[in-house]
LUMLOTI-855858 format. One line per 4 residues: number of its first residue (from 1); for each residue z, y, x of N, C-alpha, C. Coordinates in nm, 4 decimals, m for minus. Layout:
! residues N
NUM = Z Y X Z Y X Z Y X | ...
! end
This chain:
! residues 247
1 = 0.1420 1.5821 m1.4496 0.1064 1.3834 m1.3789 0.2002 1.3561 m1.2726 | 0.2362 1.5343 m1.1629 0.3561 1.4799 m1.0842 0.5062 1.5584 m1.1725 | 0.5359 1.4979 m1.1410 0.7788 1.5294 m1.0608 0.8131 1.5162 m0.9788 | 0.8500 1.6311 m0.9039 0.9150 1.5814 m0.8169 1.0749 1.6363 m0.8289
5 = 1.1728 1.5539 m0.7629 1.3660 1.5181 m0.7750 1.3679 1.7000 m0.6991 | 1.3009 1.7760 m0.6123 1.4290 1.8465 m0.5502 1.2813 2.0576 m0.6763 | 1.2232 1.9495 m0.7644 1.1153 2.0625 m0.8575 1.0280 2.1322 m0.7985 | 0.9997 2.1066 m0.6752 0.9003 2.1636 m0.6594 0.7838 2.1722 m0.6913
9 = 0.6544 2.2454 m0.7271 0.5148 2.1717 m0.8372 0.4205 2.1033 m0.7515 | 0.4796 2.1465 m0.5655 0.2993 2.0510 m0.4612 0.4111 2.0478 m0.4041 | 0.3298 1.9610 m0.3482 0.3694 1.8635 m0.2210 0.3228 1.8536 m0.1493 | 0.3786 1.8938 m0.0451 0.3769 1.9451 0.1063 0.3360 1.8463 0.1661
13 = 0.1780 1.7388 0.2040 0.1360 1.7127 0.2551 0.0719 1.6784 0.4228 | 0.1955 1.8394 0.5141 0.0888 1.8716 0.6176 0.1646 1.7594 0.7434 | m0.0153 1.6843 0.7646 0.0793 1.5758 0.9315 0.1404 1.4938 0.8250 | 0.1221 1.4537 0.6894 0.1915 1.2948 0.6251 0.0569 1.1946 0.6415
17 = 0.1457 1.1135 0.7050 0.0512 0.9721 0.6335 0.0848 0.9412 0.5456 | m0.0811 0.8963 0.4192 m0.0387 0.8149 0.2981 m0.0737 0.7018 0.3004 | 0.0635 0.6465 0.2439 m0.0275 0.5049 0.2384 m0.0154 0.4223 0.0614 | m0.0790 0.4260 0.0032 m0.1768 0.3552 m0.1042 m0.1908 0.1698 m0.1317
21 = m0.0987 0.1126 m0.2193 m0.1576 m0.0345 m0.2793 m0.2632 0.0020 m0.4472 | m0.3851 m0.1188 m0.3182 m0.4432 m0.1571 m0.4834 m0.3738 m0.2513 m0.5676 | m0.3314 m0.2498 m0.6922 m0.3395 m0.3617 m0.7579 m0.4322 m0.4359 m0.7436 | m0.4121 m0.5618 m0.6560 m0.4738 m0.6771 m0.6766 m0.4262 m0.7821 m0.6390
25 = m0.5295 m0.8789 m0.5985 m0.4839 m1.1088 m0.6154 m0.3519 m1.0693 m0.4844 | m0.2671 m1.1606 m0.6407 m0.1310 m1.1720 m0.5525 m0.0134 m1.0374 m0.5832 | m0.0309 m0.9506 m0.6074 m0.0087 m0.7743 m0.6124 0.0472 m0.7597 m0.4527 | m0.0446 m0.8624 m0.3611 0.0514 m0.8412 m0.2378 0.0579 m0.6723 m0.1608
29 = m0.0836 m0.6359 m0.1642 m0.0497 m0.4926 m0.1631 0.0670 m0.4103 m0.2178 | 0.1950 m0.4200 m0.3082 0.2443 m0.3689 m0.3789 0.3826 m0.4517 m0.3229 | 0.3562 m0.5788 m0.3024 0.3917 m0.6697 m0.1966 0.4851 m0.5142 m0.0544 | 0.4120 m0.5178 0.0220 0.3902 m0.5233 0.1688 0.4424 m0.3740 0.1466
33 = 0.4620 m0.2975 0.0065 0.4746 m0.0913 m0.0026 0.5881 m0.1434 m0.0432 | 0.6313 m0.2486 m0.0913 0.7900 m0.2449 m0.1012 0.9016 m0.3526 0.0377 | 0.8131 m0.4259 0.1062 0.8476 m0.4221 0.2462 0.8527 m0.2936 0.3481 | 0.7746 m0.2336 0.3480 0.7676 m0.0670 0.4059 0.9347 m0.0017 0.3177
37 = 0.9172 0.0004 0.2308 1.0138 0.1051 0.1206 1.1198 0.0875 0.2178 | 1.1956 m0.0847 0.2011 1.3303 m0.1030 0.1793 1.3031 m0.0981 0.3339 | 1.2675 m0.1616 0.4449 1.2791 m0.1390 0.6116 1.3043 0.0031 0.6830 | 1.1956 0.0668 0.5968 1.2121 0.2596 0.6655 1.3102 0.2663 0.5784
41 = 1.3704 0.2332 0.4765 1.5186 0.3094 0.3827 1.3792 0.4765 0.3155 | 1.2879 0.3991 0.2530 1.2350 0.5740 0.2784 1.2770 0.5857 0.1090 | 1.2285 0.8138 0.0756 1.3326 0.7910 0.0096 1.2781 0.7868 m0.0943 | 1.3184 0.7907 m0.2467 1.2479 0.8101 m0.3656 1.2138 0.9984 m0.4117
45 = 1.1053 1.1305 m0.4043 1.1216 1.2008 m0.3864 1.0093 1.2626 m0.5621 | 0.9697 1.1397 m0.6341 0.9212 1.1903 m0.7470 0.8973 1.0772 m0.8167 | 0.7961 1.1301 m0.9086 0.6923 1.0543 m1.0070 0.5195 1.0607 m1.0309 | 0.4944 1.0013 m1.0706 0.3256 1.0432 m1.1203 0.3515 1.0067 m1.2389
49 = 0.2319 1.0391 m1.4011 0.2451 1.0326 m1.5216 0.1209 1.0329 m1.4993 | 0.0957 0.9777 m1.6083 m0.0796 0.9522 m1.6471 m0.1202 0.8428 m1.7379 | m0.2431 0.8999 m1.8460 m0.2270 0.8471 m2.0118 m0.2829 0.6994 m1.8820 | m0.3429 0.6843 m1.7639 m0.3459 0.5531 m1.7108 m0.2352 0.4514 m1.6792
53 = m0.1568 0.5038 m1.6414 m0.0453 0.4057 m1.6326 0.0629 0.3786 m1.7448 | 0.0809 0.2352 m1.7384 0.1751 0.1894 m1.8715 0.2873 0.2411 m1.8050 | 0.3926 0.2686 m1.9332 0.4958 0.3057 m1.9239 0.5675 0.2401 m1.9219 | 0.6643 0.2132 m1.7714 0.8044 0.1036 m1.7603 0.8987 0.1924 m1.7159
57 = 0.9730 0.1426 m1.6943 1.1390 0.1774 m1.6601 1.1893 0.0918 m1.6028 | 1.3100 0.0985 m1.5120 1.4182 m0.0244 m1.4495 1.4988 0.0039 m1.3790 | 1.5690 m0.0508 m1.3546 1.6813 m0.0387 m1.2483 1.5926 m0.0857 m1.0660 | 1.6732 m0.0059 m1.0081 1.6445 0.0280 m0.8663 1.6206 m0.0981 m0.8043
61 = 1.5412 m0.0608 m0.6823 1.4669 m0.1506 m0.6996 1.4789 m0.2051 m0.5338 | 1.5737 m0.0904 m0.4690 1.6260 m0.1301 m0.2983 1.7717 m0.1904 m0.3102 | 1.8005 m0.1412 m0.2462 1.9362 m0.1122 m0.2007 2.0517 m0.0349 m0.1165 | 1.9227 m0.0160 m0.0525 1.9426 0.1520 0.0410 1.9501 0.2495 m0.0704
65 = 1.9241 0.2434 m0.2267 1.9242 0.3262 m0.2826 1.9857 0.3239 m0.5154 | 2.0684 0.2384 m0.4501 2.1106 0.1816 m0.5566 2.0931 0.2820 m0.6916 | 2.2105 0.3692 m0.6596 2.0707 0.4610 m0.8280 1.9995 0.4722 m0.8454 | 1.8584 0.4782 m0.7671 1.7685 0.5238 m0.8283 1.7130 0.4582 m0.9883
69 = 1.6108 0.4910 m1.0787 1.5418 0.3564 m1.1766 1.3786 0.4183 m1.0731 | 1.3663 0.2683 m1.1334 1.1909 0.2023 m1.0749 1.1032 0.2857 m1.2379 | 1.0314 0.3606 m1.1943 0.8909 0.4192 m1.3695 0.7374 0.3504 m1.2332 | 0.6201 0.3335 m1.3876 0.5585 0.2771 m1.3368 0.4260 0.3059 m1.1958
73 = 0.5028 0.4957 m1.1840 0.4448 0.5240 m0.9971 0.5246 0.5894 m0.9472 | 0.5478 0.5676 m0.8390 0.6223 0.6569 m0.7707 0.6455 0.7022 m0.6612 | 0.7183 0.7708 m0.5822 0.6268 0.8519 m0.4151 0.7701 0.8152 m0.3548 | 0.7713 0.7645 m0.2559 0.8456 0.7679 m0.1348 0.8347 0.8213 m0.0330
77 = 0.9987 0.9183 0.1145 0.9120 0.9681 0.1297 1.0101 0.9542 0.2444 | 0.9065 0.9313 0.4519 1.0165 0.9156 0.5173 0.9803 1.0941 0.5698 | 1.0392 1.1393 0.6116 1.0372 1.3071 0.6026 1.0106 1.3506 0.7787 | 1.0984 1.1957 0.8739 1.0745 1.2164 0.9771 0.9347 1.1354 0.9634
81 = 0.9234 0.9924 0.9409 0.7831 0.9718 1.0160 0.6540 1.0233 0.9738 | 0.6845 1.1252 0.8770 0.5851 1.1900 0.8041 0.4846 1.0910 0.7075 | 0.6320 1.0395 0.6715 0.4690 0.9059 0.5892 0.5604 0.8729 0.4396 | 0.4445 0.8661 0.3545 0.4412 0.8753 0.1738 0.3486 0.7923 0.1554
85 = 0.4811 0.6690 0.0602 0.4121 0.5736 m0.0154 0.4259 0.5778 m0.1264 | 0.3358 0.5447 m0.1823 0.2987 0.5595 m0.3101 0.3261 0.3767 m0.3481 | 0.4074 0.4062 m0.4895 0.4206 0.2480 m0.5248 0.3550 0.2726 m0.6703 | 0.3216 0.1060 m0.7208 0.2619 0.0996 m0.8776 0.3165 m0.0347 m0.9218
89 = 0.3943 m0.0021 m1.0031 0.4736 m0.0889 m1.0963 0.4244 m0.1911 m1.2228 | 0.3195 m0.1241 m1.2532 0.1863 m0.1709 m1.3697 0.0305 m0.1295 m1.3883 | m0.0573 m0.2780 m1.4318 m0.1811 m0.2066 m1.3609 m0.2339 m0.1232 m1.4737 | m0.3779 m0.0115 m1.4192 m0.3906 0.0431 m1.4858 m0.4328 0.0465 m1.6611
93 = m0.4539 0.1063 m1.7244 m0.5571 0.1090 m1.8442 m0.6974 0.1684 m1.8118 | m0.8113 0.0604 m1.7972 m0.9474 0.0493 m1.7308 m1.0064 0.1596 m1.8300 | m0.9926 0.2281 m1.8976 m1.0642 0.3704 m1.9888 m1.0116 0.5050 m1.9272 | m0.8802 0.4639 m1.8360 m0.8557 0.6025 m1.7806 m0.8889 0.6329 m1.6291
97 = m0.8743 0.4710 m1.5879 m0.8843 0.4312 m1.4284 m0.9796 0.6177 m1.3160 | m1.0453 0.6499 m1.4121 m1.1921 0.7137 m1.3428 m1.1282 0.8488 m1.2979 | m1.0647 0.8844 m1.4782 m0.9968 1.0448 m1.4508 m0.8191 1.0580 m1.3524 | m0.7629 0.9250 m1.3354 m0.6631 0.9322 m1.2642 m0.7128 0.9324 m1.1511
101 = m0.7828 0.8600 m1.0717 m0.8381 0.8495 m0.9184 m0.8722 0.9864 m0.8641 | m0.9491 1.0867 m0.9394 m0.9504 1.1590 m0.9194 m0.7970 1.2958 m0.9259 | m0.7573 1.2932 m1.0263 m0.5773 1.3671 m1.0326 m0.5284 1.2621 m0.8320 | m0.5194 1.1998 m0.8697 m0.4563 1.1372 m0.7857 m0.5532 1.1969 m0.6047
105 = m0.6790 1.1301 m0.5909 m0.6868 1.2510 m0.4801 m0.6608 1.4216 m0.4633 | m0.6878 1.5109 m0.5886 m0.6652 1.6192 m0.6011 m0.4934 1.6759 m0.5612 | m0.4711 1.5679 m0.5614 m0.3155 1.5337 m0.4810 m0.2502 1.5284 m0.3827 | m0.3374 1.4030 m0.3512 m0.3123 1.3553 m0.1969 m0.3942 1.4482 m0.0463
109 = m0.5026 1.4570 m0.1513 m0.6164 1.5358 m0.0345 m0.5776 1.6394 0.1420 | m0.4424 1.6458 0.0683 m0.3854 1.7613 0.2260 m0.3327 1.6403 0.2733 | m0.3462 1.4990 0.2688 m0.2608 1.4103 0.3802 m0.3413 1.4059 0.5298 | m0.2745 1.4099 0.6328 m0.3293 1.3336 0.7316 m0.4445 1.2816 0.7640
113 = m0.4234 1.1443 0.7270 m0.4228 1.0260 0.7069 m0.4375 0.9521 0.5960 | m0.5097 0.8558 0.5031 m0.4910 0.7952 0.4295 m0.5266 0.6574 0.4530 | m0.3703 0.5334 0.3943 m0.4586 0.4132 0.4452 m0.4126 0.3653 0.2454 | m0.5240 0.2738 0.2389 m0.5283 0.1513 0.1240 m0.5336 0.0379 0.1400
117 = m0.4436 m0.0138 0.0865 m0.3361 m0.1864 0.1337 m0.4482 m0.2573 m0.0020 | m0.5374 m0.3437 0.0578 m0.5416 m0.4398 m0.0923 m0.5690 m0.5820 m0.0339 | m0.6439 m0.6779 m0.1688 m0.6896 m0.7838 m0.1463 m0.7825 m0.8633 m0.1573 | m0.8548 m0.9555 m0.0932 m0.9609 m1.0313 m0.1968 m0.9264 m1.2072 m0.1864
121 = m1.0040 m1.1924 m0.2796 m0.9790 m1.4127 m0.3656 m0.9695 m1.4980 m0.1749 | m0.9324 m1.5591 m0.1500 m0.9646 m1.6154 0.0078 m1.1050 m1.7415 m0.0425 | m1.1296 m1.7927 m0.1904 m1.2532 m1.8109 m0.1313 m1.3838 m1.7610 m0.0929 | m1.3909 m1.5487 m0.1586 m1.4390 m1.5087 m0.0635 m1.5544 m1.5081 0.0179
125 = m1.4373 m1.5890 0.0612 m1.4241 m1.5425 0.2460 m1.5148 m1.6741 0.2829 | m1.6702 m1.6579 0.3144 m1.7653 m1.7415 0.3835 m1.7626 m1.7990 0.4834 | m1.6820 m1.7430 0.5953 m1.6886 m1.8116 0.7797 m1.5177 m1.8434 0.7425 | m1.4878 m1.9287 0.7883 m1.3725 m2.0559 0.7751 m1.2872 m1.9573 0.9092
129 = m1.3636 m1.9464 1.0013 m1.3216 m1.9684 1.1435 m1.3001 m1.7865 1.1325 | m1.3490 m1.7131 1.0372 m1.3307 m1.5287 1.0848 m1.1836 m1.4374 1.0634 | m1.1810 m1.4331 1.0569 m1.0507 m1.3173 1.0603 m1.0134 m1.2737 0.9319 | m0.9695 m1.3006 0.8920 m0.8855 m1.3051 0.7686 m0.8677 m1.1719 0.7130
133 = m0.8712 m1.1056 0.8221 m0.9039 m0.9187 0.7622 m0.9783 m0.8162 0.7431 | m1.0314 m0.7260 0.6084 m1.1540 m0.6503 0.6851 m1.0403 m0.5191 0.6994 | m1.1914 m0.4133 0.7201 m1.1893 m0.2844 0.6775 m1.3291 m0.2767 0.6461 | m1.2656 m0.0604 0.5691 m1.3637 0.0200 0.5784 m1.3038 0.1255 0.5991
137 = m1.3637 0.2152 0.6543 m1.3017 0.3296 0.7432 m1.4068 0.4250 0.6863 | m1.3526 0.5648 0.6908 m1.4910 0.6754 0.7014 m1.4579 0.7466 0.8252 | m1.5715 0.7812 0.8390 m1.5966 0.7888 0.9677 m1.5257 0.9271 0.9899 | m1.5020 1.0328 1.0192 m1.3239 1.0970 1.0448 m1.2353 1.0433 1.1290
141 = m1.1942 0.9268 1.0058 m1.1216 0.7943 1.0548 m1.1507 0.7598 1.1433 | m1.2506 0.7651 1.1801 m1.3054 0.6627 1.2774 m1.2576 0.7529 1.4255 | m1.3097 0.9107 1.3419 m1.2966 0.9063 1.4965 m1.1504 0.9361 1.5576 | m1.1273 0.9967 1.4750 m0.9444 1.0378 1.5137 m0.8509 0.8978 1.5468
145 = m0.9470 0.7437 1.5339 m0.8120 0.6239 1.6102 m0.9769 0.5130 1.6721 | m1.0392 0.6439 1.7168 m1.1671 0.5256 1.7982 m1.0978 0.4220 1.9123 | m0.9170 0.5121 1.9488 m0.8913 0.4375 2.0492 m0.8645 0.2720 1.9751 | m0.8003 0.2853 1.8686 m0.7354 0.1984 1.8508 m0.8130 0.0863 1.7501
149 = m0.9713 0.1194 1.7115 m1.0580 0.0211 1.6457 m1.1493 m0.0023 1.7023 | m1.1449 0.0327 1.8582 m1.2840 m0.0107 1.9635 m1.1457 m0.1031 2.0302 | m1.0181 m0.1110 2.0090 m0.9710 m0.2495 2.0965 m0.9752 m0.4075 2.0268 | m1.0664 m0.4237 2.1196 m1.1105 m0.5661 2.0558 m1.0081 m0.6653 2.0563
153 = m0.8538 m0.6334 2.1228 m0.7847 m0.7250 2.1775 m0.6191 m0.6847 2.0565 | m0.6869 m0.5442 1.9965 m0.6115 m0.5106 1.9445 m0.6338 m0.5523 1.7509 | m0.7692 m0.5257 1.7173 m0.8741 m0.4572 1.6644 m0.9246 m0.6320 1.6411 | m0.9199 m0.7566 1.5255 m0.9816 m0.8390 1.5193 m1.0284 m0.8125 1.3660
157 = m1.0708 m0.7695 1.3196 m1.0516 m0.6879 1.1616 m1.2219 m0.7112 1.1434 | m1.3210 m0.7362 1.0481 m1.4381 m0.7665 1.0580 m1.4021 m0.6284 0.9396 | m1.5470 m0.5624 0.9927 m1.5377 m0.4229 0.8939 m1.6582 m0.4357 0.7903 | m1.5293 m0.4301 0.6563 m1.6830 m0.4298 0.5123 m1.8135 m0.3970 0.4617
161 = m1.8962 m0.3823 0.4689 m2.0015 m0.3046 0.4308 m2.0796 m0.3016 0.2563 | m2.0071 m0.3972 0.1933 m2.0517 m0.4592 0.0810 m1.9970 m0.3450 m0.0075 | m2.0729 m0.3877 m0.2067 m2.0279 m0.2745 m0.2860 m1.9281 m0.2950 m0.3556 | m1.8569 m0.4278 m0.3565 m1.7413 m0.4759 m0.4722 m1.6667 m0.5571 m0.3563
165 = m1.4986 m0.5850 m0.3575 m1.4120 m0.6850 m0.3354 m1.3079 m0.7138 m0.4089 | m1.3829 m0.8044 m0.4319 m1.3567 m0.9175 m0.5552 m1.2252 m0.9519 m0.5550 | m1.1938 m0.9065 m0.6668 m1.0349 m0.9457 m0.6802 m0.9418 m0.8633 m0.5324 | m0.9578 m0.7134 m0.5361 m0.9323 m0.5932 m0.4358 m0.8612 m0.4715 m0.5541
169 = m0.9150 m0.5195 m0.7157 m0.8201 m0.3760 m0.8107 m0.9692 m0.2983 m0.8248 | m0.8720 m0.1392 m0.7584 m0.9820 0.0092 m0.7707 m1.0322 0.0334 m0.6207 | m0.9878 m0.0155 m0.5016 m0.9224 m0.0096 m0.4140 m1.0854 0.0647 m0.2926 | m1.2063 0.0041 m0.3530 m1.2811 0.0270 m0.3067 m1.3652 0.1572 m0.3738
173 = m1.3480 0.1695 m0.4827 m1.3477 0.3128 m0.5652 m1.3339 0.4467 m0.5149 | m1.1360 0.4431 m0.5215 m0.9875 0.4851 m0.4600 m1.0513 0.5013 m0.3303 | m1.1020 0.4242 m0.2358 m1.1826 0.5071 m0.0864 m1.2627 0.5681 m0.0542 | m1.3613 0.5238 m0.1853 m1.4859 0.6282 m0.2066 m1.4849 0.7992 m0.2324
177 = m1.3224 0.7874 m0.3285 m1.3252 0.8954 m0.3508 m1.2212 1.0253 m0.2894 | m1.2138 0.9198 m0.2473 m1.1292 0.9998 m0.0410 m1.2118 1.0800 0.0205 | m1.2925 0.9689 0.0682 m1.3885 0.9439 0.1436 m1.5493 1.0763 0.0796 | m1.5447 1.0892 m0.0168 m1.6006 1.2217 m0.0564 m1.5194 1.3549 m0.0760
181 = m1.4403 1.4117 m0.0167 m1.3271 1.4720 m0.0170 m1.3097 1.4683 0.1102 | m1.3603 1.3858 0.1810 m1.3664 1.4835 0.3619 m1.2479 1.4212 0.3796 | m1.1549 1.3530 0.3611 m1.0135 1.2977 0.4105 m1.0204 1.1692 0.4608 | m0.9873 1.1878 0.5802 m0.9835 1.0480 0.6550 m0.8816 0.9679 0.6209
185 = m1.0142 0.8458 0.5508 m0.9558 0.7399 0.4994 m0.9789 0.6267 0.5430 | m0.8951 0.4911 0.5512 m0.9423 0.3609 0.5445 m0.8782 0.2960 0.4966 | m0.9532 0.1976 0.4112 m0.9581 0.0478 0.3450 m0.8693 m0.0694 0.4200 | m0.7592 m0.1822 0.4076 m0.7534 m0.2496 0.4541 m0.6925 m0.4233 0.3961
189 = m0.8119 m0.5096 0.3590 m0.7167 m0.5978 0.2822 m0.7604 m0.7138 0.3707 | m0.6633 m0.7635 0.2866 m0.6590 m0.9744 0.3586 m0.7044 m1.0525 0.2294 | m0.7328 m1.1555 0.2899 m0.8370 m1.2538 0.1358 m0.6957 m1.3682 0.1892 | m0.6754 m1.3892 0.0535 m0.6059 m1.4189 0.0516 m0.5990 m1.5266 m0.0726
193 = m0.4814 m1.5940 m0.1717 m0.4745 m1.6544 m0.3051 m0.3205 m1.6114 m0.3617 | m0.3614 m1.6568 m0.4954 m0.2488 m1.6453 m0.5628 m0.0942 m1.7260 m0.5496 | m0.0484 m1.7143 m0.6096 0.1561 m1.7300 m0.5863 0.1920 m1.6183 m0.5308 | 0.2799 m1.7769 m0.4438 0.3520 m1.6345 m0.3353 0.3772 m1.5382 m0.2047
197 = 0.2952 m1.4211 m0.2663 0.2025 m1.3299 m0.1816 0.3293 m1.2846 m0.0878 | 0.4271 m1.3490 m0.0630 0.5373 m1.2206 0.0152 0.5896 m1.2830 0.1470 | 0.4975 m1.3605 0.1923 0.3977 m1.3763 0.3879 0.2961 m1.3522 0.3497 | 0.2070 m1.3019 0.3081 0.0596 m1.2329 0.3524 0.1437 m1.0928 0.2947
201 = 0.2318 m1.0436 0.2171 0.3083 m0.8882 0.2372 0.3541 m0.8881 0.3617 | 0.4107 m0.9255 0.4337 0.4477 m0.9144 0.5500 0.3357 m0.8869 0.6981 | 0.2349 m0.9599 0.6677 0.1295 m0.9559 0.7596 0.0801 m0.8999 0.7183 | 0.0658 m0.7805 0.6481 m0.0069 m0.6896 0.6036 0.0474 m0.5820 0.6994
205 = 0.1723 m0.5858 0.6631 0.2385 m0.4417 0.6914 0.2279 m0.4868 0.8775 | 0.2412 m0.6114 0.9125 0.2166 m0.6674 1.0827 0.1085 m0.5823 1.1134 | 0.0280 m0.5986 1.0313 m0.1496 m0.5218 1.0887 m0.2049 m0.4049 1.0799 | m0.0799 m0.3512 0.9857 m0.0561 m0.2277 1.0032 m0.0097 m0.1522 1.0430
209 = 0.1120 m0.1825 1.1024 0.1901 m0.1542 1.2133 0.1444 m0.1888 1.3870 | 0.0067 m0.2775 1.3730 m0.0510 m0.2384 1.5089 m0.2035 m0.1246 1.5257 | m0.1741 m0.0884 1.3625 m0.2513 0.0264 1.4154 m0.2253 0.1620 1.4275 | m0.0884 0.1795 1.3642 m0.0348 0.3015 1.3731 0.1336 0.2534 1.3979
213 = 0.1750 0.2233 1.4829 0.3110 0.1687 1.5307 0.3017 0.3506 1.6242 | 0.2688 0.4638 1.5498 0.2805 0.5909 1.6037 0.3991 0.6478 1.5114 | 0.4088 0.5871 1.3482 0.4706 0.6240 1.2548 0.5402 0.5315 1.2699 | 0.5363 0.3732 1.1552 0.5666 0.2783 1.0849 0.6902 0.2543 1.1943
217 = 0.6435 0.1880 1.3743 0.7574 0.1295 1.4562 0.8735 0.0659 1.3603 | 0.8039 m0.0158 1.4099 0.8853 m0.1512 1.3303 0.8914 m0.2172 1.4039 | 0.9076 m0.2499 1.5662 0.9193 m0.3261 1.6822 1.0715 m0.2919 1.6281 | 1.1273 m0.4363 1.7547 1.2490 m0.4845 1.7469 1.3087 m0.4771 1.8528
221 = 1.3417 m0.3474 2.0279 1.2902 m0.3742 2.1309 1.1925 m0.4263 2.1854 | 1.2213 m0.5088 2.3070 0.9988 m0.5433 2.3641 1.0407 m0.6384 2.3288 | 1.0901 m0.7745 2.2471 1.0532 m0.9166 2.2248 0.9312 m0.8505 2.1485 | 0.9025 m0.7675 2.0835 0.7414 m0.8022 1.9777 0.7624 m0.8239 1.8432
225 = 0.8662 m0.8435 1.7874 0.9147 m0.8882 1.7000 0.9655 m0.7392 1.5789 | 1.0032 m0.7983 1.3880 0.9503 m0.6753 1.3136 1.1004 m0.6924 1.2630 | 1.1761 m0.6229 1.2435 1.2741 m0.5674 1.1967 1.2283 m0.5202 0.9956 | 1.2350 m0.6122 0.9196 1.1699 m0.6517 0.7448 1.2869 m0.6662 0.7206
229 = 1.3226 m0.5565 0.5702 1.4033 m0.5821 0.4701 1.3425 m0.6090 0.3723 | 1.4031 m0.7877 0.3362 1.3740 m0.8085 0.2127 1.4277 m0.6994 0.0706 | 1.3634 m0.6723 m0.0406 1.3777 m0.5544 m0.1823 1.4860 m0.6588 m0.2157 | 1.5566 m0.5702 m0.2464 1.6554 m0.7178 m0.3741 1.5771 m0.7392 m0.5048
233 = 1.4784 m0.6889 m0.5463 1.4521 m0.6884 m0.6933 1.3220 m0.8060 m0.6738 | 1.2933 m0.8125 m0.5300 1.2039 m0.9927 m0.4746 1.3478 m1.0907 m0.5002 | 1.4580 m1.0862 m0.4958 1.6009 m1.1874 m0.5647 1.4670 m1.2819 m0.7155 | 1.4199 m1.1820 m0.7473 1.4161 m1.2350 m0.8899 1.2020 m1.2274 m0.9148
237 = 1.1612 m1.2631 m0.7891 0.9856 m1.2293 m0.8041 0.9265 m1.3039 m0.8833 | 0.9928 m1.4389 m0.8742 0.9216 m1.5686 m0.9723 1.0523 m1.5492 m1.0833 | 1.1606 m1.5161 m1.1433 1.1859 m1.5121 m1.2687 1.3506 m1.6076 m1.2301 | 1.4125 m1.6652 m1.2907 1.5386 m1.7605 m1.2902 1.4678 m1.8351 m1.2603
241 = 1.5179 m1.9674 m1.1602 1.5221 m2.0821 m1.1238 1.4828 m2.1808 m1.2791 | 1.4038 m2.2112 m1.2473 1.4239 m2.3456 m1.4204 1.5892 m2.4044 m1.4123 | 1.6122 m2.4194 m1.5375 1.7371 m2.4999 m1.5482 1.7533 m2.6413 m1.5689 | 1.8868 m2.7528 m1.5241 1.8019 m2.8338 m1.4979 1.8096 m2.9095 m1.6424
245 = 1.9422 m2.8840 m1.7738 1.9455 m2.9123 m1.8923 1.7610 m2.9704 m2.0033 | 1.7042 m2.8776 m1.9040 1.5250 m2.9214 m1.9540 1.5661 m3.0868 m1.8591 | 1.5748 m3.1390 m1.8089 1.5022 m3.2534 m1.7643 1.6456 m3.4217 m1.7838
! end
C-alpha cells in the first residue's frame, strides 16, 4: 500500500499533524490541500496504492517540484513544520472504501493529530444567518485545543452532531474511524456549491490557519494577510477556453 521515496517501510509521524481531504462537493478540500502543498512547498515523500484508488498518472502539479509525477494518492511532507498532507486525485471505488479507510487509519494513527477537510451542499444549510462552517472534533482533540475552540472571537463554527454530511464524501466515516483508534481528530467543512471552488479552497486554508497557526504560519508580516501560491495545475482547472471558431 505504501511506497516511500526513501525506501523506508513505515512513516515516522511522531508530533506530525496530518491533513486529509475528503472527495467532496466541488473538490474544495482537495483544492485546499493543493494550496497548502504549493504555498508551503511541501515535498512529495511517497504514494499509496489500494484497490479503492482508481489509477492516475500524470505530470507534476506544482512548480516547486517540476520533475515529480502525480498519482491517485500522494503524501507531501513539511519536515520543519511536522506537517503531512495526503492528496487524492481520483474518486474511491465504493466497494473497497471500508478496507481502504481501515488501512489508512492504521498507517496514520501515530500522528499527533489529524484534520479532515470537506464540504457540504450549500442548500443543506438551514439557517442563512449562521456561519458557513461546521466542525466535528473528538474529545481528545477538544482537550488539546480547548483554548482555540473555546475562543468565540476566533472560532465561530457550528458543531455538527448529525449522522450525515450531504456532499461531504467519506469525511464523517473517516472521522469516526480515527476516533475509534483514539487519534485526536477534527473534521472541518464548509457549505458551498458546485463550480469554481478555488475561492472556497483559500477560505478553508484561512480557517485552518486560524486554528493551527503554530504549524501553518501562512501570515505575511503584521497585516494579517496570507501568502498563498496557486499551483500551476490550476491553469487548466476547467480545461481550455472555448475556441472562437465556434461562434
